[in-house]
N, C-alpha and C positions, 0 to 999 in steps of 0.2 A: 319195822313192817311197813310195806307200802299198801295203800288202799287205792285201787284204780277203778273208777266207775266207767261203765260202757253204755253209751246211748247209741241206738242204731235205727236205721230205716225210718227216718223222721218224715221224709216226703213232703216238705213244704212246697206248696204249689202256687204259682202266680196265675191269675186269671187272664182273660183276653186283654184287659187294660194294662197288663204288665205288672200289676200290683199283687201283693199277697194280702188276702183278706184276713184281718186280725180276728174275725169271728169264725174262721174256718176250723174244721176239725183238727188238722195237723198242728195249727198254732195253739189251740186250746190244750191239746195233748202235750205239746212240748212245754208249755208253761207249767202244766201239772207235774211233768217229770222233773223240771228244774226245782220247783217247790219241794218235791219229795226228796231230792238230793240234799237240799239245804236243811231239811228237817231231820236228817239222820243224826243220831247222837255223835257218831264219829264221822266227820266230813272226809270225803275222798281227798287224796293228795293230787289227783289229776283226773281228767275225763277224756276218754278216747271216743271218737265218733266214727263208727265202723261202716260208713258208706250209706248211699241213697239218702243223702242229707237233703237234697232238693229233688223234686219230682221231674222237672224238665231241664235242669241245668241252667236256669236263667239267672241273670245278675241280681234281680230283685229278690229271688229266693235265698241266695246266700247272704245278701245284705240284711234281710229280715232275720235270718237264722243267727247271724252274728249278734244282732241286737238282742234277740230273745235269750241268748246264752250269756249276755253281759252281766247278769246278777251273780254268776258263778265266780267265786273269788279265786278258784284254783285254775291252773293251766288247762286249756282245752286243745286237744290234738285231733284235727280232722283228717280223714282219708276218704278216697272216692269209692263209690259203688257204680253199678252199671247205669244208674239214672243220672249220674253227676257229670259235670263238665270240669275237667281238671283245672284249666286255666282260670275260669271264673271263680272256682273255689279257692284257688291259690291267691288270686288277686284280693279277695275279701279277707282271707285269713292270713295275710302276710305279716301280721303282728308277731308271729313266732318265727324266729330266724330259720329253724329247721324246715318249716313248711315253705317259706319264701325261697330258700336255697335249693329246693328240689326242682325248681322250674327254670333250668338253664336254656331249654328250647321249648317251643310251643307244644302243648299236650305231652310234655315229658312226664314219666311216671311220678306220682306223689309217693315217695318212699323215703323214710328217714328213721333215725333212732334218737331217743331222748332218755334221760335219766329221771326217774321218779322215786324219790325217797330211798335211794340205794338199790333200786330195781331198774332194769333196762326195759323199755318199751320200744319194740321194733315194728314200725308200721309199713306194711307191704302194699303194693298196688297190683291187684289181680284183675283189673278191668281190661276189657278188649274193646277198642273203638268200634262203635256201631253194633255191638252184640251184647246179649244179656249174660252170656256165660263168662266164667273166669279162667284165667290162664296166667302162668308166669313164664316168660321167655327165658332163654339161656342167659341173656344179659341181666335180667331181674334176679334170676337165681344166683348168678355170680355175685351180684351186689349183696344179696342176703347172706351168702356164705362169707364174704369178706367182712360184712358188718358184724356178724356173729363171732367171727374169729378175733375181732378187735377187743372183745371183753369176755374171755372164756370163763372167768371166775365170778361173773355177776349174774344173779338170777334174772332170767329174761322171759318176758311175755311177747309173743309174736302175734300181731293182729293182721287179719285179712278181711276183705268183704265177703268173698265166696268161701264157704266152709270146705275144707279139703277132705271131707268124709261124706258118705251118702246119708241122706236124711230120711228117705223112705216115702216122701211126698212126691208123686210123679212129676208134676210140672216144675217143682223146685229142682229136682234132680236133673231135669232136662236143661236147666240153666246152671249146671254144676261147675265146679272147678275142674276143667278138663285136664286130664293127665296129671294128677297130683303126685305121681311117683317121684318126679324130679324134686318137688318141694319136700316130700318126705325124706328123700335121700340127703338133702341139705340139713334138715332138722335133726336127723339121726346122728349127724357128725358132731352135734353141739349139745352135750348133756346139761348145759346151764339153762336150756329152754325148759321151762316148767309148765307152760300153758300156751296153747294156740287158741285165740279167740276170734270169732267171726260174726258177721251179721247176715243179711240176705234172706234169712229164713222166716223172719217175723214170728219166731217162737224160741223159747229156751230149749236147747237140746244138748246132749252130751255124747261125744264119740271119742275116738282115739286116732292118733296119727303117729306112727313110728314109736309107739309106746308112750306117747305124751297125751294127757287128757286134753281134749279139744272141745270147745263149747260154742254154741251160737247164742244170740241175745234176743230177747223179746223186742218188738218194735215199740217205740214211744207212741205210735199211732194205732195201727190195726194189726191183729194177730191172724195168722192163716189157719184155716180149718184143718184139723189133724185127721186127714183121710189117708190111711195107709193101704187102701185097696187099689186095684189096678182096673181101669185107668185112673180112678179117683176123681174127686170133684175139686176144682180150683175155686176156692171161696174164702172170704174173710168171716170172722166170728165176732161175737160181742164180748169175748174174753177181755179181762183188764189189760191195758197197756202196761209196759214195765221196762226194766233195765237190768243190768247185771253189775254186781260188785265183786271184784277180784282182790283177795287178800294174798299177799306174797311176803313170806318171811325171808329174812336174810340168809337162812339156811336152805332156801329153795322150796320150802313147804308152801303149797298153794291151795286155796279154797275159793270156790265160786258160789255166790248167792244170786238167785233170781228174785227180784223185788218187784211186786206189783205197784203201779203208780198210785199214790195216795198218801196223805199225811196221817199215818196210823200212830196211835198212842197206846201205851200199855193199858190193859184193862185191869190187871191186878199184878201184884208181885208174887212170884213163886219161889219156893226154896227147893 
């Protein structure tokens, strides 16, 4: 069994002086998330970061992020969101060959596949330069199809920043994954895909794509207000920050848990 942790929408932000304040909310929140991960009885085999890692795509934001994640003993796999700068992220996280190899040209998509305890994690780049919405071009879809075809018998988790299903929150759906049909058509060809996981929403949500369970992840920082009315209010709430844990068995069985940040201890044993 592979245990994959998902952290998302961290939004580390540098100030006018170009530095990230260690007392800022995003920094404190990320430290709490890392501590929570390390307190789990079964530690994850890997951590995937599903975008919006930095708030402004500045070098100092990625450098501080890399340092704050350094206590994690497992591999950490970053991917960009609409707030990120691909080249700055790749420069700082070049300690993993798959991430470094994805940058053959400036601002090339950050997309790669890695093995995690017998399960394949395929990280896609859905970002569109200068825009908040998501999209995968023909070239990116061709890469995904070829990558999935290379390991048809290995249970696979596909990760994106933008979720390929509607959320119901108006302003998030306005920044949606545009035209997810092409993405769905590729996924539907590969039955080894057992889960599609995304960020962007700052909430845990469950949907489906091509018959595959698809989930979004809580933010390690702030959660969005669940207003399903139209036009709805764009706001953040005081709900706990969190992350997701994905369990994938070798037979392809997959389970997702949404975990609030905090070092929780058992109150009592139950039978």
